[in-house]
N, C-alpha and C positions, 0 to 999 in steps of 0.2 A: 609401671605402676601407675595407676589410674585413681585419682582421689579428687573429691569435690570439696571447696572453702566453704565454710556455716553460710547459709545462706545467699548462695549463690548456685544459677542454674547449672553453667558450664562446669564441664569435667577438664581436669588438668592432669597431665602427665610428664613422667619424668623417668628417666631410666633406672631399674631396681637396683642397679650395682652403685648407684648416689646414695642409697639408703643404707638401714641396716634389717630389709626386710629378709636379702636372701644368708645374712649371719658373716662370718669375718671371710674374707676374700683369702681364699688357700695362698694365692701368690704374695699378699701382704704378711700375711704370718709366718712362710718359709723363708723371705727374702729380710725381714726383720728390720726393714729402713734402709739397706744395703744398696739396694738397686732401684735408679730413679724412675727407668720406665720399664711397660711390660714388654714382649715380642710382640704381643697382637698390635700394641698401641702404634711400636714401630713402624710395622708391615702395613698398617694403615696410613701412617705419615708416609709411606713411601709411597704408595700410591696416591696418594694425595699430591707430593711433588711432583711424581711423573706426570698427573692429569694437568698441573698447571703449567707444567715446562710445555708442553704437547699443545698448549693453546697459544702461545708464544710466539712460535713459528709459522 
């Protein structure tokens, strides 16, 4: 999502999922607060941890 603040030339952006532009997230609706993490976020976290571990060696 892109937006411009009033009286500014610069264009700002942020992920659409941080807003209500796309509507209710199906995962949040179905989990109803019972799940703390999404599968896609956990997979991304695993990738990040693996990358960081490989840099240590």
